[in-house]
ZADOKOL-211074 format. One line per 4 residues: number of its first residue (from 1); their letters; for each residue x, y, z of N, C-alpha, C. Coordinates in steps of 0.05 Angstrom, whole numbers, plus 5000, padded with zeros to 4 digits. Layout:
<recs>
NUM) a) X Y Z X Y Z X Y Z  ...
</recs>
This chain:
<recs>
1) mass) 4171 4905 5031 4190 4911 5009 4213 4891 5008  4224 4884 5031 4246 4865 5032 4236 4837 5022  4212 4830 5030 4201 4804 5022 4198 4803 4992  4188 4825 4980 4185 4825 4951 4211 4825 4937
5) side) 4232 4837 4949 4259 4836 4937 4270 4807 4937  4264 4793 4959 4273 4765 4960 4258 4748 4939  4232 4753 4936 4217 4738 4915 4229 4744 4888  4235 4769 4883 4247 4776 4857 4274 4762 4853
9) mvrw) 4290 4761 4875 4316 4747 4874 4313 4717 4868  4293 4705 4880 4288 4676 4876 4279 4671 4847  4262 4689 4836 4254 4686 4808 4277 4689 4789  4294 4708 4795 4318 4712 4778 4336 4687 4780
13) gatn) 4339 4676 4804 4355 4652 4807 4344 4628 4792  4317 4625 4793 4304 4603 4778 4308 4606 4748  4308 4630 4738 4312 4635 4710 4341 4629 4702  4360 4634 4719 4388 4631 4712 4400 4605 4724
17) gvsf) 4384 4588 4735 4394 4563 4746 4408 4565 4772  4401 4584 4788 4414 4589 4814 4393 4586 4836  4399 4571 4857 4381 4567 4879 4392 4580 4904  4375 4590 4921 4383 4603 4946 4371 4587 4970
21) dskk) 4389 4578 4988 4380 4563 5011 4368 4581 5031  4343 4577 5037 4329 4594 5057 4341 4591 5085  4353 4568 5091 4365 4565 5117 4389 4583 5122  4401 4592 5100 4425 4609 5103 4418 4639 5100
25) tevm) 4392 4645 5097 4384 4673 5095 4384 4686 5122  4396 4709 5124 4397 4724 5149 4386 4752 5144  4373 4763 5164 4359 4789 5162 4370 4807 5184  4374 4833 5177 4382 4853 5197 4372 4880 5187
29) hfpr) 4362 4896 5205 4354 4924 5199 4375 4943 5210  4380 4964 5194 4400 4984 5202 4386 5011 5204  4372 5016 5227 4357 5041 5230 4375 5063 5241  4367 5088 5235 4381 5111 5246 4374 5114 5276
33) sklr) 4349 5107 5283 4340 5108 5311 4330 5080 5319  4327 5076 5345 4319 5050 5355 4291 5043 5346  4288 5019 5335 4262 5010 5326 4246 4998 5349  4220 5004 5349 4203 4992 5369 4196 4963 5362
37) tapa) 4193 4958 5337 4188 4931 5327 4208 4925 5305  4215 4899 5303 4234 4890 5282 4219 4871 5264  4208 4881 5242 4192 4864 5225 4208 4841 5213  4195 4818 5209 4207 4795 5197 4205 4797 5167
41) vrhg) 4221 4780 5154 4221 4778 5124 4216 4749 5116  4199 4746 5096 4193 4719 5087 4211 4711 5064  4222 4687 5066 4237 4675 5044 4223 4649 5037  4206 4651 5017 4189 4628 5010 4168 4624 5032
45) diek) 4168 4600 5043 4149 4594 5064 4160 4598 5092  4185 4607 5094 4199 4610 5120 4200 4640 5127  4193 4645 5152 4194 4673 5162 4221 4677 5177  4236 4697 5168 4262 4703 5179 4260 4727 5197
49) hpep) 4269 4724 5222 4269 4746 5241 4297 4759 5242  4299 4784 5247 4325 4797 5248 4343 4785 5269  4369 4783 5262 4389 4772 5280 4402 4795 5295  4413 4789 5319 4427 4810 5334 4454 4817 5320
53) alrw) 4465 4799 5305 4490 4804 5290 4492 4784 5268  4505 4792 5247 4510 4773 5225 4539 4778 5215  4550 4757 5203 4578 4758 5194 4579 4760 5164  4596 4778 5154 4600 4781 5125 4630 4785 5121
57) lgiw) 4643 4765 5108 4671 4765 5103 4687 4769 5129  4678 4756 5150 4692 4757 5176 4686 4782 5192  4670 4801 5182 4663 4825 5197 4635 4820 5209  4633 4823 5235 4608 4820 5249 4594 4847 5250
61) ldsr) 4569 4848 5238 4554 4872 5236 4531 4871 5256  4526 4893 5270 4502 4895 5287 4484 4917 5276  4460 4919 5287 4441 4938 5275 4449 4967 5278  4465 4974 5298 4474 5001 5302 4502 5006 5290
65) lsfr) 4514 4986 5278 4541 4988 5267 4561 4998 5288  4558 4989 5312 4577 4996 5333 4601 4978 5333  4599 4955 5320 4621 4935 5318 4630 4925 5345  4613 4927 5365 4620 4916 5391 4623 4886 5391
69) ihve) 4604 4873 5377 4604 4844 5376 4629 4834 5360  4635 4849 5339 4659 4842 5322 4684 4843 5339  4688 4864 5354 4712 4867 5371 4713 4845 5392  4690 4840 5405 4690 4820 5426 4697 4792 5416
73) kwaa) 4686 4785 5393 4691 4758 5382 4720 4755 5374  4732 4775 5360 4759 4772 5351 4779 4776 5374  4772 4792 5394 4789 4795 5417 4789 4769 5433  4767 4755 5434 4766 4729 5448 4783 4709 5434
77) kaqt) 4783 4709 5407 4801 4690 5393 4830 4697 5398  4837 4722 5397 4865 4730 5403 4873 4723 5431  4855 4726 5450 4861 4720 5478 4865 4690 5481  4850 4674 5466 4854 4645 5467 4882 4637 5458
81) vayh) 4892 4650 5437 4919 4645 5427 4939 4654 5449  4934 4676 5461 4952 4686 5482 4954 4667 5506  4932 4655 5513 4932 4635 5535 4948 4610 5527  4946 4602 5502 4962 4579 5492 4992 4586 5495
85) lrgl) 5000 4610 5486 5028 4618 5488 5037 4620 5517  5019 4628 5534 5026 4630 5562 5030 4603 5575  5016 4583 5565 5020 4556 5575 5046 4543 5566  5059 4555 5545 5084 4544 5536 5108 4556 5550
89) tnmk) 5104 4577 5565 5126 4591 5577 5122 4594 5607  5144 4596 5622 5143 4602 5651 5169 4616 5658  5174 4619 5684 5197 4634 5693 5223 4619 5689  5222 4592 5685 5246 4576 5684 5250 4563 5656
93) hgpl) 5228 4555 5643 5230 4540 5619 5213 4553 5597  5218 4544 5572 5202 4554 5550 5220 4565 5528  5208 4573 5506 5223 4584 5483 5235 4611 5490  5252 4620 5473 5265 4646 5477 5244 4669 5475
97) paav) 5249 4691 5489 5230 4713 5487 5227 4724 5459  5248 4724 5443 5246 4733 5415 5227 4715 5399  5228 4689 5404 5210 4671 5390 5181 4675 5398  5176 4679 5423 5149 4684 5433 5139 4711 5422
101) rsav) 5156 4731 5421 5148 4756 5410 5140 4754 5381  5156 4738 5365 5149 4734 5337 5122 4720 5335  5117 4701 5353 5091 4687 5353 5068 4706 5359  5072 4725 5377 5051 4744 5384 5046 4762 5360
105) racv) 5068 4772 5347 5064 4790 5324 5051 4775 5300  5056 4749 5298 5046 4734 5275 5019 4721 5280  5012 4715 5305 4988 4699 5311 4967 4714 5327  4975 4734 5343 4956 4748 5359 4948 4775 5346
109) epvl) 4967 4790 5337 4961 4817 5326 4942 4815 5302  4948 4797 5282 4929 4796 5259 4901 4789 5267  4898 4771 5286 4871 4763 5295 4858 4786 5310  4872 4799 5327 4861 4821 5343 4852 4844 5325
113) lyga) 4868 4850 5305 4863 4873 5288 4847 4867 5262  4836 4843 5261 4822 4835 5236 4798 4854 5231  4797 4864 5207 4775 4881 5199 4776 4909 5211  4799 4917 5222 4801 4944 5234 4797 4966 5213
117) eawy) 4805 4960 5188 4801 4980 5167 4772 4987 5162  4754 4968 5169 4726 4972 5164 4712 4987 5186  4721 4983 5211 4706 4995 5234 4720 5017 5248  4747 5019 5247 4761 5039 5263 4761 5065 5249
121) pgtt) 4748 5086 5260 4746 5112 5246 4769 5132 5253  4787 5124 5271 4806 5143 5281 4798 5154 5308  4814 5173 5318 4808 5184 5344 4785 5204 5343  4780 5215 5320 4758 5235 5317 4741 5227 5293
125) rprw) 4718 5239 5291 4700 5235 5268 4683 5261 5265  4674 5267 5241 4658 5291 5237 4629 5288 5248  4618 5311 5256 4590 5310 5265 4571 5305 5241  4549 5293 5247 4529 5288 5226 4517 5314 5217
129) nqpt) 4509 5331 5235 4496 5356 5228 4515 5379 5221  4540 5376 5229 4561 5396 5223 4586 5381 5214  4588 5373 5189 4610 5357 5179 4637 5370 5182  4638 5397 5183 4663 5411 5185 4676 5410 5213
133) kdls) 4660 5402 5233 4670 5400 5260 4673 5371 5268  4694 5365 5283 4700 5338 5292 4694 5335 5321  4688 5310 5328 4684 5303 5356 4697 5276 5361  4699 5268 5386 4712 5242 5393 4696 5219 5381
137) ssnq) 4711 5199 5372 4698 5176 5359 4684 5158 5378  4689 5161 5404 4675 5146 5425 4678 5115 5421  4702 5107 5416 4706 5078 5414 4727 5068 5434  4730 5083 5456 4750 5074 5476 4743 5048 5488
141) hliq) 4717 5042 5491 4709 5016 5503 4718 4993 5485  4718 4997 5459 4728 4976 5441 4758 4972 5444  4772 4995 5445 4801 4994 5448 4809 4981 5474  4794 4987 5496 4800 4974 5521 4796 4944 5521
145) rmtk) 4776 4935 5506 4772 4906 5504 4795 4893 5489  4804 4906 5468 4827 4896 5453 4853 4898 5469  4856 4919 5485 4879 4922 5502 4882 4899 5522  4860 4890 5533 4860 4868 5552 4872 4843 5539
149) amnq) 4864 4837 5515 4875 4814 5501 4905 4818 5495  4912 4842 5487 4940 4848 5481 4958 4846 5506  4948 4855 5528 4964 4853 5553 4969 4824 5560  4949 4807 5556 4952 4778 5562 4973 4766 5543
153) smrp) 4975 4776 5519 4994 4764 5500 5023 4773 5505  5027 4796 5518 5054 4806 5524 5067 4791 5548  5051 4781 5566 5062 4768 5590 5078 4743 5584  5071 4726 5564 5088 4703 5558 5115 4711 5548
157) ilpv) 5119 4735 5538 5145 4743 5526 5165 4748 5548  5156 4761 5570 5174 4770 5590 5169 4756 5617  5191 4750 5632 5187 4738 5659 5182 4760 5679  5157 4769 5680 5150 4792 5697 5128 4783 5717
161) wktt) 5124 4800 5738 5103 4796 5757 5077 4807 5746  5055 4799 5759 5029 4808 5752 5026 4838 5756  5041 4849 5775 5039 4877 5782 5057 4895 5765  5071 4884 5745 5088 4900 5728 5071 4920 5712
165) piaa) 5079 4945 5711 5064 4965 5697 5061 4958 5667  5039 4965 5655 5034 4959 5627 5054 4973 5609  5061 4998 5616 5080 5013 5600 5106 4999 5598  5115 4986 5620 5140 4971 5620 5138 4947 5602
169) lhre) 5114 4934 5602 5110 4911 5584 5113 4919 5555  5101 4941 5547 5103 4951 5519 5132 4957 5512  5146 4970 5531 5174 4979 5525 5192 4955 5522  5190 4936 5541 5209 4913 5541 5202 4893 5519
173) sgip) 5177 4889 5513 5169 4870 5493 5171 4880 5464  5172 4907 5461 5173 4918 5435 5147 4918 5420  5125 4914 5433 5098 4913 5421 5084 4939 5427  5075 4954 5407 5062 4980 5412 5035 4976 5424
177) pvaq) 5023 4997 5437 4996 4995 5447 4976 4991 5424  4952 4983 5431 4932 4977 5411 4924 5002 5396  4923 5025 5409 4916 5050 5395 4936 5056 5373  4962 5052 5378 4982 5057 5357 4980 5036 5335
181) llea) 4974 5011 5342 4971 4991 5321 4947 4997 5303  4926 5008 5314 4902 5015 5298 4909 5038 5280  4923 5058 5289 4931 5080 5272 4950 5071 5250  4967 5052 5256 4985 5042 5236 4969 5027 5214
185) rrlr) 4948 5013 5223 4931 4999 5203 4917 5019 5185  4909 5042 5196 4896 5063 5180 4916 5073 5159  4940 5079 5167 4960 5089 5148 4966 5068 5127  4968 5043 5135 4973 5022 5115 4949 5020 5095
189) fsar) 4925 5022 5105 4902 5021 5088 4901 5046 5070  4909 5069 5080 4910 5093 5063 4930 5089 5040  4953 5077 5046 4973 5072 5025 4962 5052 5005  4946 5032 5015 4934 5013 4997 4913 5027 4978
193) lksl) 4898 5046 4989 4879 5060 4973 4893 5077 4951  4917 5088 4958 4931 5103 4938 4942 5086 4915  4945 5060 4920 4957 5043 4900 4936 5030 4882  4910 5036 4885 4889 5025 4869 4887 5041 4843
197) deah) 4879 5027 4821 4875 5041 4796 4849 5056 4796  4845 5073 4776 4822 5091 4776 4796 5076 4774  4796 5053 4762 4770 5038 4758 4761 5023 4783  4778 5022 4804 4770 5007 4828 4747 5021 4842
201) plas) 4728 5006 4852 4705 5019 4866 4713 5036 4890  4733 5027 4905 4742 5043 4928 4755 5069 4919  4769 5068 4896 4782 5093 4886 4761 5114 4878  4739 5105 4867 4718 5124 4859 4704 5136 4884
205) rtrp) 4703 5121 4906 4690 5131 4930 4707 5150 4945  4733 5152 4939 4750 5170 4953 4755 5196 4938  4745 5198 4913 4749 5223 4898 4733 5245 4910  4744 5269 4911 4729 5292 4922 4706 5299 4903
209) hsqp) 4683 5307 4915 4660 5314 4899 4664 5342 4887  4654 5345 4862 4656 5371 4849 4635 5390 4861  4642 5415 4859 4624 5436 4870 4598 5437 4853  4575 5438 4866 4550 5438 4850 4546 5465 4836
213) ayhd) 4533 5463 4813 4527 5487 4797 4498 5495 4802  4493 5518 4814 4466 5526 4821 4458 5549 4801  4432 5549 4796 4420 5570 4780 4409 5592 4799  4416 5617 4794 4408 5638 4812 4378 5643 4811
217) likr) 4365 5637 4788 4336 5643 4785 4318 5621 4797  4330 5599 4807 4314 5577 4818 4324 5573 4847  4304 5570 4865 4311 5564 4892 4326 5538 4895  4346 5538 4912 4363 5514 4914 4349 5489 4923
221) kyqa) 4328 5493 4939 4314 5469 4949 4299 5455 4926  4294 5469 4904 4280 5457 4881 4300 5446 4860  4326 5451 4864 4345 5441 4845 4354 5413 4852  4366 5400 4833 4375 5372 4837 4397 5372 4858
225) qtes) 4394 5354 4878 4413 5351 4899 4438 5337 4889  4461 5347 4896 4486 5334 4889 4494 5313 4910  4516 5299 4905 4525 5279 4924 4532 5292 4950  4529 5277 4971 4535 5287 4998 4565 5293 5001
229) sfrt) 4571 5316 5013 4599 5323 5018 4609 5313 5044  4594 5296 5058 4603 5286 5084 4628 5269 5080  4648 5274 5097 4673 5260 5095 4670 5232 5108  4666 5212 5092 4661 5185 5102 4687 5174 5115
233) rlrr) 4684 5152 5128 4707 5139 5141 4728 5131 5120  4719 5122 5097 4737 5115 5075 4752 5140 5065  4738 5161 5061 4751 5185 5051 4770 5197 5071  4763 5197 5096 4781 5207 5117 4807 5190 5118
237) tdel) 4804 5164 5115 4828 5147 5114 4845 5153 5090  4833 5158 5067 4848 5165 5043 4863 5191 5046  4853 5210 5062 4865 5236 5065 4888 5236 5084  4894 5213 5097 4917 5212 5115 4943 5216 5101
241) lapc) 4945 5208 5076 4970 5210 5060 4965 5230 5038  4987 5242 5028 4985 5263 5007 4976 5250 4981  4962 5265 4964 4953 5254 4938 4977 5247 4921  4974 5227 4904 4994 5218 4886 4981 5206 4861
245) arpk) 4997 5202 4841 4987 5191 4816 4980 5161 4820  4956 5154 4811 4948 5126 4814 4960 5109 4792  4969 5085 4799 4980 5067 4778 4959 5056 4760  4967 5048 4736 4949 5036 4717 4950 5005 4720
249) liqr) 4927 4993 4715 4925 4964 4716 4935 4953 4690  4959 4942 4689 4971 4933 4664 4977 4903 4665  4981 4891 4642 4987 4863 4641 5017 4859 4646  5024 4835 4654 5052 4828 4658 5067 4829 4632
253) rfhq) 5092 4837 4632 5108 4840 4608 5125 4815 4605  5124 4804 4581 5140 4780 4575 5157 4786 4550  5180 4772 4549 5198 4776 4526 5195 4752 4507  5202 4758 4482 5200 4737 4461 5220 4715 4466
257) eqmp) 5243 4723 4477 5264 4703 4483 5272 4706 4512  5284 4685 4523 5291 4684 4551 5314 4704 4556  5310 4721 4576 5330 4741 4583 5348 4730 4605  5374 4736 4604 5392 4727 4626 5386 4742 4651
261) plqm) 5390 4730 4674 5386 4745 4700 5405 4769 4702  5396 4789 4716 5412 4813 4719 5436 4808 4737  5433 4791 4757 5456 4785 4775 5459 4755 4775  5483 4746 4769 5489 4717 4767 5511 4709 4786
265) aske) 5523 4727 4801 5546 4720 4818 5546 4740 4842  5566 4737 4859 5568 4755 4882 5576 4783 4872  5575 4802 4890 5581 4830 4883 5610 4833 4873  5629 4820 4886 5657 4822 4878 5662 4810 4851
269) ksad) 5651 4785 4847 5654 4772 4821 5640 4787 4799  5616 4798 4805 5601 4813 4785 5616 4839 4777  5630 4851 4796 5645 4876 4790 5668 4869 4770  5682 4847 4775 5704 4839 4756 5692 4833 4729
273) afsr) 5670 4818 4729 5658 4811 4703 5647 4835 4688  5637 4855 4703 5627 4879 4690 5650 4895 4678  5673 4897 4692 5696 4911 4681 5706 4898 4655  5707 4872 4655 5716 4858 4631 5695 4862 4608
277) wves) 5670 4863 4615 5649 4866 4594 5652 4894 4582  5657 4915 4598 5660 4942 4588 5684 4943 4569  5706 4930 4576 5729 4931 4558 5724 4916 4532  5706 4898 4531 5701 4882 4507 5681 4896 4488
281) ldpp) 5669 4918 4496 5649 4931 4479 5662 4945 4455  5647 4948 4433 5657 4963 4410 5660 4992 4418  5679 5006 4407 5683 5034 4414 5659 5052 4410  5643 5049 4389 5620 5067 4386 5597 5063 4406
285) tlvv) 5597 5041 4421 5575 5035 4439 5572 5056 4461  5547 5063 4467 5542 5082 4488 5534 5067 4513  5546 5074 4536 5540 5063 4562 5531 5085 4580  5506 5083 4589 5494 5103 4607 5494 5093 4635
289) ysdg) 5508 5107 4653 5509 5100 4681 5490 5119 4695  5472 5109 4711 5453 5126 4726 5452 5117 4755  5444 5135 4772 5443 5129 4801 5423 5148 4814  5413 5140 4837 5395 5156 4853 5405 5160 4881
293) slss) 5396 5181 4894 5406 5186 4921 5384 5199 4938  5386 5196 4964 5367 5208 4983 5383 5220 5005  5382 5247 5008 5398 5260 5028 5386 5257 5056  5401 5266 5076 5390 5264 5103 5367 5282 5108
297) egaa) 5363 5303 5091 5340 5321 5093 5316 5310 5078  5319 5286 5065 5297 5274 5050 5295 5283 5021  5316 5295 5010 5315 5304 4982 5324 5281 4964  5307 5273 4946 5313 5252 4927 5324 5264 4901
301) sygf) 5346 5254 4891 5359 5265 4868 5371 5243 4851  5378 5249 4826 5389 5229 4808 5412 5242 4792  5428 5224 4781 5450 5233 4764 5456 5212 4744  5467 5220 4721 5474 5201 4700 5498 5212 4684
305) tihq) 5513 5194 4673 5535 5200 4656 5536 5181 4633  5543 5191 4609 5544 5175 4585 5573 5171 4577  5581 5146 4574 5608 5139 4566 5608 5127 4538  5630 5133 4524 5635 5120 4498 5665 5114 4496
309) nnvp) 5670 5088 4494 5698 5079 4494 5712 5087 4520  5697 5083 4542 5707 5089 4569 5713 5119 4574  5702 5136 4557 5707 5165 4560 5680 5179 4565  5677 5194 4586 5651 5208 4590 5647 5230 4569
313) ifdg) 5624 5230 4557 5618 5250 4536 5594 5268 4543  5579 5261 4563 5556 5277 4571 5546 5268 4599  5536 5286 4614 5524 5279 4640 5502 5298 4647  5487 5291 4668 5465 5307 4677 5455 5298 4704
317) sgrl) 5439 5315 4717 5429 5309 4743 5404 5325 4748  5390 5319 4770 5366 5334 4777 5355 5325 4804  5337 5340 4814 5325 5334 4840 5295 5330 4836  5284 5310 4850 5255 5305 4849 5241 5318 4873
321) gpae) 5215 5316 4872 5199 5325 4894 5198 5304 4916  5176 5301 4930 5174 5279 4950 5176 5252 4936  5198 5238 4941 5203 5212 4928 5223 5196 4945  5228 5171 4936 5247 5154 4949 5270 5148 4930
325) vfda) 5290 5133 4940 5313 5127 4923 5304 5111 4899  5285 5093 4902 5275 5076 4880 5265 5094 4857  5249 5115 4864 5239 5133 4844 5261 5149 4831  5281 5157 4846 5304 5171 4835 5320 5154 4816
329) eatg) 5323 5128 4822 5337 5110 4805 5322 5107 4778  5296 5105 4779 5280 5102 4754 5282 5127 4737  5280 5150 4750 5281 5176 4735 5309 5180 4724  5330 5173 4738 5357 5176 4728 5361 5159 4703
333) aleg) 5351 5134 4703 5354 5117 4679 5339 5129 4655  5315 5139 4660 5299 5151 4639 5313 5176 4627  5321 5194 4645 5335 5218 4635 5361 5212 4621  5375 5192 4631 5400 5184 4617 5394 5173 4589
337) lkaa) 5373 5157 4586 5365 5147 4560 5357 5169 4541  5341 5189 4551 5333 5211 4535 5358 5227 4525  5377 5231 4543 5401 5246 4535 5417 5231 4515  5418 5204 4517 5433 5188 4497 5419 5189 4470
341) lnlg) 5393 5189 4470 5378 5190 4444 5380 5217 4431  5387 5238 4446 5389 5265 4435 5418 5271 4426  5435 5252 4425 5463 5256 4417 5466 5255 4387  5445 5255 4372 5447 5256 4342 5456 5230 4331
345) elat) 5478 5230 4315 5487 5206 4302 5497 5185 4321  5506 5194 4345 5516 5174 4364 5493 5157 4375  5469 5167 4374 5446 5152 4384 5439 5128 4367  5450 5126 4343 5444 5103 4326 5459 5078 4335
349) qsiy) 5478 5081 4354 5493 5058 4363 5478 5043 4385  5489 5021 4393 5477 5005 4415 5480 5021 4441  5459 5020 4457 5459 5035 4482 5454 5015 4505  5470 5018 4526 5467 5002 4550 5461 5020 4574
353) icld) 5440 5014 4589 5433 5029 4613 5442 5012 4637  5461 5024 4652 5473 5009 4675 5466 5024 4701  5454 5010 4720 5448 5022 4746 5452 5001 4768  5457 5010 4792 5464 4992 4814 5440 4984 4831
357) nlaa) 5416 4992 4824 5392 4984 4838 5379 4961 4824  5380 4937 4836 5370 4913 4823 5340 4914 4819  5325 4925 4838 5296 4926 4835 5288 4945 4813  5301 4969 4811 5295 4987 4790 5302 4976 4762
361) atcl) 5325 4962 4761 5334 4950 4736 5314 4929 4727  5303 4914 4745 5283 4893 4739 5258 4906 4728  5249 4928 4740 5225 4941 4730 5230 4955 4703  5254 4964 4698 5260 4976 4671 5258 4955 4649
365) rdtp) 5265 4931 4656 5266 4910 4635 5241 4893 4634  5227 4889 4657 5204 4872 4658 5179 4888 4665  5161 4877 4681 5136 4890 4688 5141 4913 4707  5132 4937 4701 5137 4960 4719 5122 4956 4746
369) sdss) 5133 4968 4766 5120 4969 4792 5100 4991 4793  5084 4992 4815 5064 5014 4818 5078 5040 4823  5100 5040 4838 5115 5064 4843 5130 5072 4818  5128 5098 4810 5141 5108 4786 5133 5092 4761
373) qdvf) 5109 5084 4760 5100 5067 4737 5102 5083 4711  5094 5108 4711 5095 5124 4687 5124 5127 4676  5143 5129 4695 5171 5131 4686 5180 5105 4673  5173 5083 4685 5181 5057 4673 5168 5053 4646
377) lefq) 5142 5059 4643 5128 5056 4618 5140 5074 4596  5147 5098 4603 5160 5116 4584 5187 5106 4575  5202 5095 4594 5228 5084 4588 5225 5060 4569  5207 5043 4574 5203 5019 4557 5193 5027 4529
381) alat) 5176 5048 4528 5167 5057 4501 5190 5069 4485  5208 5084 4498 5231 5095 4484 5250 5072 4475  5254 5053 4493 5272 5031 4487 5261 5014 4464  5235 5010 4463 5223 4994 4442 5225 5009 4415
385) shgp) 5221 5035 4415 5221 5050 4390 5250 5053 4379  5270 5053 4397 5297 5056 4387 5309 5030 4377  5305 5009 4393 5315 4983 4384 5336 4972 4402  5362 4974 4395 5383 4961 4410 5390 4975 4437
389) iqvr) 5372 4972 4456 5376 4983 4483 5373 4961 4503  5393 4958 4520 5393 4937 4540 5398 4948 4568  5388 4935 4588 5391 4943 4616 5409 4923 4630  5429 4934 4644 5447 4917 4659 5450 4927 4688
393) wvpg) 5455 4909 4705 5460 4915 4733 5489 4918 4738  5498 4940 4751 5526 4944 4758 5529 4944 4788  5548 4929 4799 5551 4930 4828 5559 4958 4838  5544 4967 4858 5550 4994 4868 5573 4995 4887
397) hsdi) 5587 5018 4887 5610 5023 4904 5632 5001 4901  5637 4995 4876 5657 4975 4869 5679 4987 4852  5683 5013 4854 5705 5027 4840 5701 5025 4810  5677 5024 4800 5672 5025 4772 5668 5054 4764
401) pgne) 5685 5066 4747 5686 5095 4743 5659 5107 4736  5645 5095 4717 5619 5107 4709 5599 5108 4732  5597 5086 4747 5578 5085 4769 5586 5104 4791  5612 5107 4797 5621 5126 4818 5615 5155 4809
405) qadk) 5618 5161 4783 5613 5188 4774 5583 5194 4776  5566 5175 4768 5537 5179 4770 5528 5182 4799  5541 5168 4818 5535 5170 4846 5541 5198 4856  5564 5209 4848 5572 5236 4857 5553 5257 4846
409) laka) 5545 5253 4820 5526 5272 4808 5499 5272 4823  5490 5248 4830 5464 5245 4844 5465 5258 4871  5487 5255 4886 5489 5267 4913 5491 5297 4911  5506 5307 4891 5508 5336 4888 5482 5349 4879
413) assl) 5465 5334 4866 5440 5345 4856 5419 5350 4878  5425 5340 4903 5405 5344 4924 5402 5373 4932  5421 5390 4925 5419 5418 4930 5407 5434 4907  5399 5421 4885 5387 5434 4863 5358 5439 4868
417) pelr) 5345 5457 4852 5315 5461 4855 5301 5435 4847  5277 5432 4857 5261 5408 4851 5253 5408 4822  5251 5383 4811 5243 5379 4783 5213 5382 4781  5203 5400 4764 5175 5405 4761 5164 5390 4737
421) a) 5141 5377 4741 5129 5362 4719 5118 5381 4698
</recs>
């Protein structure tokens, strides 16, 4: 079957002007149980026998998918770098420990952990025959091999003896154990999966399967089988973090004319320039000051106040669910704009949105970020439909009345009930 598939591939390539080099063809079988014989595959006139391991995008695959060869090869590369660093340092001479530590974090860790997202399943994995029950992932031998390379890389950082306990090396060098680094990689990969749009292939593989609909009058073994409910390694990684709204894949936003930068001077000079700018505005102009806050208990909240002729005429505040200050800043600007547009005849005037978060102000005016993307898109849609709405950056904690008032409203809103969508 594999030989016929290769022949079909070669015919397709000949039709489309693509040739396949038989010398680069590699064969591997992935059996559930150990094969007594490993049949070869023919590519043209050449017979290809299965390899013990093959590399694909830097990941070494073996027939049992144990990834033992992958870990050994990349651990050997990391250990080579560690030996080079050790040759540069000794008890009397060499670079500073901080510089060597930076070299280990930049040159040893990425090599040692390469491809961990593909092979590391975590400390546990579900049973094949009982997916609801977990058992040990049985990869301690791989972690031990990686730990050996990591221990060699920590010794150039510190002037220690060979008999120094490993726990002391981790504590004094500031480098976590390999098991913690692998778990951190899983969390990072989980966050990456959450940031993918709906059309991404990995996003579709992490969606929970719908419950099958069975007919009572037909035996289940004769009905169409649904997708497997087995929690794959990818799905288990995605479940490490709470569900969230996926961002949309949008094009970069460009303006018809060149926009001035939001910050053009230091904080002190910008505060003086902002105060002079406010005094120069026409009296009917609306200035919306917004701010976000995050309490020590982790409550994200926002506040806004609307000024006209340096007089506050309306304000508001609210609390978000699980969010960060950046999300609260974006929501505060949106709610402030909505409140300004609901002021009736006053909303026909020019409106300025002023906030002290430079990153949020940039996303309000330019291409939205993945975080709070829906909020930024709604803000831009309202701003486009209204017309004369501009975003400005105001230096925070610079005794600017509107910004200070919005900051107090945001902090006070942390005790309010959460905002429900």
